[in-house]
N, C-alpha and C positions, 0 to 999 in steps of 0.2 A: 275718716279719710276716704272710705269707700263711697259714702253717700255723696260727698263732694264730687268725686270722679263720675258718678252716675249722673248727677245733675248737669255736669259739664258736657258729658257725651250726649245727653238728651237734647240739650240746647243746640249742639252742633248738628245733630240729625234734623232738628226742626229747621235749621237754617238752610240745609241742602235740599230738603224735600218740599217745604212750603213756600219759601221765599222765591221771588223771581229775580232778585238782584244777583247778577252773575259774579260781581266782585265779592259779595258776601259768601257765595258758594265756594269760590276759590280759596278765600281765607279760611273758611271752615274745613275744607278738605286738606289744606296744608297743615292745620293744627291736628287733625285726626292722623295724618301720616306720621308726623313727628311723635305723637303720643304712642302709636302702635309699634313703632320701631324701637323706642327706648324702654318700654315697659311691657312685659308679657301679661301682666294682670289686666292692663287696658284692653288687650286683645280678647280676653275671656269676657269682660264686661261688654265690649262692643258686639261680640257674637251673641250674648244673651239678650241684648236689646235689639236684635234683628238688624244690626247695622249693615251686614253684607248683603241683605236682601234689598235695602235701599240703594246701596252702591250699584248693584247689578241693574236695578231699575233706572238709575241715573245714567248708566252706560247705554241703556237701550234707547232712551228718548232724547238724550242731549247730543248735539252736534258741535258744541263748542270745543275747539281743540285743546284749550288749556284745562277745561273741566275733564274731558275724556283722558287727557294725559295724566292728571293727578289720580283719577279713579283707577286707571290701569296700573299705575305705580303702586297704589295701596293694595290692590288685589294680587299683584305679582309678589310683593313682599309677604303678604299674608298666606299665599299658597304654599309656602314652605312648611306650614303646619298641616298635619294630616287631616284634622277635623275640619278645618277651614276649606281645605282642598275638596273634601267630599261634599261639603255643603254647597259651594259655589258651582261645582261641576255637575253634580247629580241632581240637586234640588232646584237651583236657580238657572241652570243652563247658560253659564257665562260664556262658554266657547262659541255659541251661536252669535252672541253679540260681538265677540272679539273678531270673528271672521267678517262680520258685516262692516266693522270698523276698518279692517284691512282692505275691504273691497271698495268702499266708497269714499274714504278719507285719504287723500294723497299728502302724507306728511312723513318724511323719513324718521323723525324722532318718535312719532306716534307708532309707526310700524315696529320700531325697535322695542318699545314698551310692550306691544302686543305679543311679539315673538318671545320676549322674556317671560311673559305670563304662560305662554304655551310650553316653553321649556321647563318651567317649574312644575306645571301640572303633569308633564310627561316623565317626571322623575320616578314615579311609581308605575309599574307595568299595568296595574289594575285600571288606571285612568288613561293609559295610552290609547286604548281602543276607542274612547270618546273623542280623542284628538283626531284619530284616523277616519272618523265619520265625515270630516270636513277636509277639503283639499288645501291643507295648510302648507304642504311641502313645496308646491310651485311658488307660493308667496314667500316662503323662507328663502328659497334659492334666488328668487328675484331680488330680494333685499340684499342677499350676500353679494351678488354680482354688481349691484349698483352702488353700494356704499364703500367708503374708504376709511371709515372710522374703525379703530381697533375694537372699541366696545361693541359696536354692532356686529363686527365679524365674529367676535367671541360668542356673542349671544346666538347668532344663527348657527354656528358650528356646534354649539352645545345642544341646541334644540334638535339638530339632525342626529347627533350622537345618541340622545335619549330615545328618539324614535327608532333608530337603527337597532338598539338593544331590544326593543319590544318585538319587532317583526323584521328580521334581517333581510330575508329574501324578497319580501314585498317592497320594502324601502329601497333595497338595492336596485330592483328593476326600475323604480321611478327615478332614482338618482341617475341611472345610466341613460334613461330617456331624456332627462333634463341636462345631461352633461355636467352634473353637479360636482363630480369628483375632481375634474380639472379646475373648476373654480375654487374648490376647497383647497387644493394644493397651491394654487396661485396666491390665495389670501393668506395661507399659513406662512409664506415667505416674508410677510410684512410684520410678523409677530416675534422677530428675533430678540426683542428687548424684554420679553416676558417668559422666563424659563418655565415657570409652573404651568402656564397655559400651553406652551409648546409640548411639554411632556404629556399633558392630558390629551391633546389632539393627536400626538403620535400614537398613543394607545388606541385611539379611535381608528387611525389608519391601519394599525396592526389587525384590529378586528375586521375591518372591511376587506383587507387582503385575504383573510381566512375564508370569507364567504364566496367571493368571486374574484380570484386573482387575475385571471386573463382579462376580464373587463376592466379591472383597475389598472393593469399595465397598459392597456390600449389608450388610456387617458393621460398617461405620463409622458413627459418630455425630458430632454437632457437637463434643463434647469431644475426640475424636481429631483432628479438623481443627484445632481451636484449639491443642492440644498441639504439633502439628507446626509451625504458624505461629509460635508463641511461641519455638520453638527457633532460628528465623532470627536471625542476628547475635548468638547466644549463644556463649560460650567463644571469643571472637575469631574468629567465623565458622568454627569447626571442623566444624559440621554443614551448612554452607550448600550445599556441592557435592552431597551426597546428597539433602538436602531439596528442592533445586530440581528434581532429576530426578524425585523422587516427586511433587511438586506439578504438574510438567508432565504426567506420566501421568494424574494425577487430573483435571486441567483438560480433558482431551480429552472426558470424558463429561459430559453435561448434568446428570446427577443431582447432581453435586458443585458446580455453579456457585453455587447459592443458599447452601449451607453455607459455601463459601469466601468468598463475598461478605460474609457476616455477620462474619467474622473481621477482624483488622487486617492482612490480607495486602497490600492495596494500599499502605498506609503504609510497610510494611517493604520492599516492592519499590522504591518511589520513593526511600527512603533508601539503597538499594543501588546504584541506577543514576544518582542525581543528587546531586552533580555527576558528570560523566563521569569514569571512572577507566579508564585504558588497560589496567591489569593485569587487570581483570575483564571483558574483552570477551566471552568465551564465556558467562560468567554473565549478562551484560547481554542477550545474544542470547536465551538461554533464558527470562529473566524477561519480556522483551517478548513472547515467544510465549505465555506464561501470560496476560498482559494481553489479548492479542488473542483468546484462547479464552474468557476470562471476560467479555468485553464483550458476549457474547450475553445475559447476565443484566442486566435493567434496574437492579437495585440496585447492581451493580458499576459500570455506566455513570454513575449518579448520584454514586457515590463519587469517580469520576475528576474530575467537575466540581467537587466540593466539597473535594477534597484539595489542599492548597497545592503548587504546583510540578509537579503531575501533567501538566497540558496543556503547560506550558512544557518539561518534560523530553521528552515525546513529540515535540513539534514541533522541538526542538533536534536530536534524533537524526535526524529526517526531513530536516532541512536540511543535515546533514553530507554532504559529498561522499564521504568515506572515513572509516571508523572506524579509529582508531589501534590498532596491535598486533593486528589481526584476522588477519593472515596466519599467525601462529604457531599459532592454534587452528583452522586451516583444516580439517584432516582430522577432528578430533574433532567439530566442529560438523556436518560433513557426515554423520557416522555417526548423529548424533542427530536429523537432520532428518526430519520426517514425510513430506516429499515424496521418497520413496525413488527414484522413477523419474528425477526431475530431478537429484538429487544423484549418482546413479550415472553418468549421462551426463557430469556436470561433472567428476567425479573421473577418469573414464576418459580424458577429453580433456585433463587437466591436465598441463602440462610445467613444468620448472623455469624456463624462459624466459617463462612466462605468469603470473608472479607478480602483475603489476598487474591483469590481467583476473580472476584468482582473487579478489583483494581486492575488486574492484568487484562481483563476483557475490555475495560474502557481505555486502557493504554493502547491496546491493539486497535481500537476504533480510531484513535488519532493517527496511528501508524497507517491504518487502512486508507484514510483520506489523503495522507501525504503521498503514499504510493500511487493512488489514483491520479493525483496531480502530476507526478513524474511520468506516469504512463501515457499522458497526453503528448509527450515529446517524442512519440515513436517515429514520426516522420520529420522531426526537427532535429537533425543530427548535430547542428551547431549548438543548439540549446542543451541537448543531452551531453555533449562533450563538456560543457561548463559544469554540469553535475559530476561528471567523471573526474574532472580535475579537483573537485572538492571532496574526493575520497568516497564516492558513492558505492563502488563495488564491495569493499570490505564491510560497509554498513549493511548492505543487502545480504551478504553472506551471514552476518551476525543474526539478522532477523530470520533468515531461512533456517538456520540451525535451531533456533527456538521453535520454529514451526515443525521441524522434523521430530523433535521430542514430544510435541503436542499431538501430532497426527500419526505417530508411528503405529504401523499395523503389524501385530505379532500373530501371524497365521499359525494354524494348527499343524499337526503332523502330516506327512505326505500320504498320498493314497496308496497304501500298501498294507498287506497283512502278513501274518507269520508264515504262511505257506509260500508266498512269493519270496520272502527273505530266505527261507531254507533252500528253495530251488536255486536262487542266485548264489548262495553260499556253496552249494554242491558243484555248480558250474565253475566256480572259482577254484575249488580243490582239484578238479579234473584238468583245468587249463594250466596249472602250475604257476611258476613265477612269471609275472608280467613285465619284469624289468627288461629294458633293451640290452642289458649286459648278460642276460641269461642265455644259455645255449638253445633253450627251447623257444626262444622269442621269435615271433614271425611278424612281418609287417602288417598282417591283418589284425593282430591283436592291438596294434597301436591306435587304431581308430576308436573314437568314443562310441561309435554306432555299432561296433562289433558285439555280437551276442555273448561272447565269452568275457568281455571286459567288465570290470566291476562297476555297478551303478554309482553315481556320484554321491548319492545319499548314504552309501555303504562305506566309502573309504575317503579319508581326508587327503590322500595322495593317490594319484592315478597316473598312468603312463603319459597322458597328453599334457601333464603339468610340466612347465619349464624347469621346475625344481625337483624333478623326479630323482629319487634316491633308491638304490637297490635294497638298502637295509630297511626301508620303510614300505616295502611293496606288499606286505601282508594286508589283506582286506580286513578292515575293522569298521566298527560303527562310528558315526560322526561324533565328535566330542559334545557331550551335553544332551545327546539324543537318546532317549530311552526306547529300547526295542520292544519292551513288553515282556521279556523273559531273560533268564540268567544266561550269561555267556560262559562257556567252559573252556574256551581257548585262552591259555595264559598269554600267548603272544598278542592276542587282540586286546586283552586287559592292559598289558604293559604299554602297548602303543597308544591306547586311549588315555592313560594317565600321562604319558609323555606329551601328547598333544594338548591335554587340558592344562598342564603346568607351563606350557611354552607360550608366553604372551609377549616375548620380546621380538619385535620385527627385525632387529639387527642381527639376530642369530640365524644366519642363512643356512647353516648346515642342517638344522633340525626344523626348519620353518615349514609349516604347512598352512597355506592361507585358507582361512575359513571365516564365515560371517558369524560374529558373536551374537548370542541370544540369551535371554534371561533364564533363570531356573524355573520360572513358571511354565515356560514352553517345554522344559524337560520332563516335567511331571504330568503333562497332558497325555491323554490317551492317543495312541497311534492307530486306532482301529476306525478312524473316521472315513467316510466316503466322500466322493466328490460333491454331492449335493449339500451335505452338511457344511463342507468347507466353503462353498459358494454362499450359503446362507449366513455363515459367520462373517464372511467378508462384507456382505451387503449390510448386515446389522451394525458392524463397526463403522463403516463409512457413512451409513445413514444417520448415525448419532451425531456426526460432526455438523458444522455449519454448511450452508450451501457453498457451491464452488465460487460464486462471485464475491462472497463475503470473506473468503479466506485470504490471508496475507500471502501465502506461498504462491497463489495463482498470479497475483500482480507482480510479485518479485520475479518469477520465471518469465513472465511476459516482458518485463523490462530488460532482463538479461538476454532474452532472445533478440530484442531490438538492438541492444548493444553489440551483440555478435554479428549482426547484419551490417554494421557500419563499415565504411570503406577502410578506415584506419582503425585497426583493433587496438584497444587499450592494453597496456602491459599488465594491468591487474588481473586480466583473464588467465594469464599463465601462472599465477601464484598458486602454490600448493593449497592454500586455504580455500581458494575458489573451486578448483576442480575436485578436491577431496569432499567438500560440502555437497557439490552436485552429485557426486557418485553416491554419497551416503543417502541423499534424497531418493535416488533410484532404488536403493535397496530397501529402505524402511517405509516409504510413503507409496501406497498403491493407488495412484491417481493417473489414469491412462493418458489423458491429454497433457497433463503436466510432465509426466515421465517422458513422453515423446518429445516434448519441447526441450527438456533437459538433455535428452540423447542428441538432439540436433546441435545444441550448444557445445557439447563435448566433441562432436565430430568436427565442428568448425574450429575448435581449439586445436584438434589434431592436424587439420589440414594446413594450418598456418605454419609455414616453415620458420618464421621468426621465433615461434614458441618451441620449436623442436629441441633446441639445446637445453632449455630449462626443464622441459618435460623429462628428458633423459637423465639429467642430473638429479631430479627429485624423485626418480623411480616411479614414473607415472604408470608404466606397463605393469610393474609388480603390484602396484596398488590396485589397478583395475582387475588383475587376476585374483587378488586376495578377496576383494569385495564382491565382484560380479561373477567371476567364473566359478570360484569355489563356494557355491551356495550351500544353504543348510540342508535342503532335502533332495535337490537334484531334479532330474527330468520328470519323475512321476508327479512332482508338485507343479501346478500350473503357474503359480506366482514365481517360483524359483526358475522355472523354464523361461519366463519372460525376462527375468533379470539376466540370465545367461545369454539370451539373444542380444541384449544390449551390450553386454561385455564382449561378446565375440565380434560384433560390428565395430566397436571401438578398437579392439586389437587389430582387426583386419585393416582398418583405415590408417592407423599409425604404422602398420607394417608396410603398407604401400608407400608411405612417405619415406620411411627409412630405406626401402629398397631402391629408391631413386638415386640419381647421381649425387645429389646433395646429401641425402641421408647416408649413403654408403661412405662418403668422405667423412661425415661426422663420426661414424663408428671407427673408421680406420685411424683417424687422428687420435682417438681415445687411447689407442694402443701404441702408435708410432712416435708420438711426440709428448714430451714432458714440458712442464712449465719452464720457459726460457730463463726466468729469473732464478729459479731453483737450480737450473743447470749451471748458470754462471757462478752461483754461490758455492757449488761443490768444489773441493780442492782438486787441483790437477793431479792426475794419476801418475805415480812414479814409474819411470821407465827402467827396465832391466835389460841386460844383455843376454842374448841367447848364445848357444854353443857356437853358432856361426859368426858371432860378433855383431849381429844386427840388433838395434834397439827395438824393443817391443813393449807395448803398454801392459801393465800388470793386470788391469781390469778392462777387458774389452766390453764396452757398454754403449748403449745408445740412449741418451737422455736419462741416465740413472737406471736403465733396465738392461739386464744382461742380454747378450745376443741369443743365448739359448732360450730364455724366457720370452724374448720378443718373437722368436720364430714360433714358439708354442702358442702365443697369443694370436698371431696371425692365422695359424692353422685352425684355432678354435672359431675365429670369425668366419673364415671361408667354409669350414666344415668339410672340404674335400680338396683334392688337387695336391700338387707337390709344394714343398716349402720353398720360400724365397731364398733362404740360405740352406746349406747342407747341414741338416740336423743329424747327429749320430743315431744310427738305427738301434744301437744296443741300449736297452732300457736300463742297464746297470750303470750307465754314465750319469743318470739322474739321481742316483742314490748317494746319500751322505757317506763319506768314508768312515766316519766314527760310529754312527748309529745304524747305518744300513737301511734307514727308512727313506722312502721316496720324498724328494723335496717338493714343496708346494709354494707357489709364488702367487701373490695377490696382484691384481691389476691396479696400478696406481690411479688416483683420480686426476683429472685434467681440468685446468682452468680454460674454458672455451673462449673467454673474452680476449685472450691474448694469442689466439691461433689465427694465422693468416690462411684464409680459405681460397684465395684467388689462385694460388699456384697449383691447387688441386682440381681446378675446373677444367673442362674439356678444351683442348687446343685444336686449331685447324689441322686437318690432315695434309701433310706435306707431300704425300704420294699421289695426290689428285691432280697434279699438273699445275698447282698454284704455288707461288712463291710465299715467302714469309709475310709479305704485305697483303696477301689474299688476292693478288692479280696474276694474270697469265703472262708468261714471258713473250717478248715480241717476236722471237724467231727461234730456229733451231729445232732439234728433235723433241724438245719437251712437249711440243704440240700445243695447239690452241692459238699460236701467234700467226703473224703474216708469213707466208712461205717465202723462201729465198728466191731472188730473181735469177733466172737462168742466164748464163753468159751467151752473148751472141757469137755465132761462128764467124 
């Protein structure tokens, strides 16, 4: 069998080398082509008989188009074999003859055959350097721009792709000089009916983008962007993985934002991420990054507002505590993350036992880009209001609370030693009782700056507290704070146990507002100095992520933009909102963020529409508990900063309550009861007095006795005479049966049903104006026209 094949091959070779008959050569070459493509054994026999040497010689000397076409076809098919490729390129120098054919023979089909041979030779990088010795690239680009055949386009793009992989930077410069990228993109739009080829060419585009993105973008037009976007969700998502990578690289540059915003990119992204699909977590992460980058463009932001389910999808992902199935894509997502520094540190510290923390970090990265997208609405209040209506503020507070637990800074003991503590304790013993009810009390001791007053880190209750109680005026150590030596004072130990066991905020009689801290802080040494405390703070803060990568930074920026809106949203006055912001001031030591949180709280206090809800929710008491009653007091630098914030907030809301509007708010709390509750009460029975006059058995105003009403008004004013005549004898307030003093609690008031208009200021009627605010026409009232004098 083998001998017959050898004889047949030798006969065909003699026909193509020795005979001058062109038709016989063509027939022989056609038989060789069919035999080599159908049987690999024929290829080995043909190579051993030096058949490729004769083919290269035929290509050198012959100018017949049909003969050259068949020779190039045989060589291109055989070049897929590594041994044949080395022989024809290195030994027989076939590339030189191919270039001469492209240079002197003008035939599109022949050019396509030659470029196909070049492409197959360039499959291996070892032979690409032989290709680059000749200027094949201008010839390839010329064929690409002139042809409309899909086979020729595929062949040219494939040849460029293989050359690109060998020397990216050199080929890129030549392609840019020839404007080849634009021609490649234009021709790719004609291959919509060949999915496999489109996928291969999209991968080439992805590679080219990674080498020189700016130059690639400069060659693109709106039609190219639209073609890429339209391929999303086509062919059952076959192109989605590559297209998302390409669109992500394009979205980094601002020149592409307007072109991408004009396409239907946002609608297709929302259809991919909504509803949530756990199998596409990596793709969802990349698509949200594209949205965050394109939100810099105003047109894209308006599309988010107008597209159905866009805001709902973003806020749903922001509200998720953990994204399902994100752990499997952990390493791949980290490789694609633009924040290379943070991802490298995360990957280096990753351990198999830290799977939960890894999932949380990647979930935070999705939250980070969603917050970045919302943060671009800082000057678009209409768009930001759409997010607020979709319940944005509670979701932000939920995320901020998680960041507080993550970045909480537990600082060490205050800067004090045992000698300072003993001197302070001795000064307290000499000063006596600091209660305002004590006979030795003086106004100078009431100031927190007085030298005889107890330091804040020494006593949980002090005279400037609004909840001062004379029974708790003994100076004691703060609960949970170890002073470093044993205390021998029984009263101090008793008060310390009482404060430690008192965790109920509603028990106002024994309440002492203090910041809670863990037992680890209690066991720490209190003999640190200021330098060690500063070093500890810097080490803790330095171990966290950079400020731009933290979620709390973007959350506070968004909240600050919300507070600057003309119409404040009602969710700002919720207790969940301001209590979370106060907790952030206490636990997270970030100067810029804390100053912004302080601004937000001041804006909330200044808004009179929120004053009613703040008073009902005990805002002042909460501020005093968390910010004024700090753990260490003034010797601690961090606690001192917290107290400054608390004092500023208290002063601001005090100014608001001292105004006409605030004064009426407080007075209504004591003067008026709920009208419905007053109507539901049974009418009081009337009794006859000795003089025969009817008199009400219970003289009350809105369910509050007249005696208690007078006492409440006196407590509000703090000075001056009572509105009604209160009995001066204190014995009248005692119960006849027990002899104890009666105590009355101020009832709560429903502010929504109180009419404030009748308590507002009215025009002064003694200023010469009538009730309508006009001056009378004449008379002694003044201001009008004078009466005419009678003629004599």
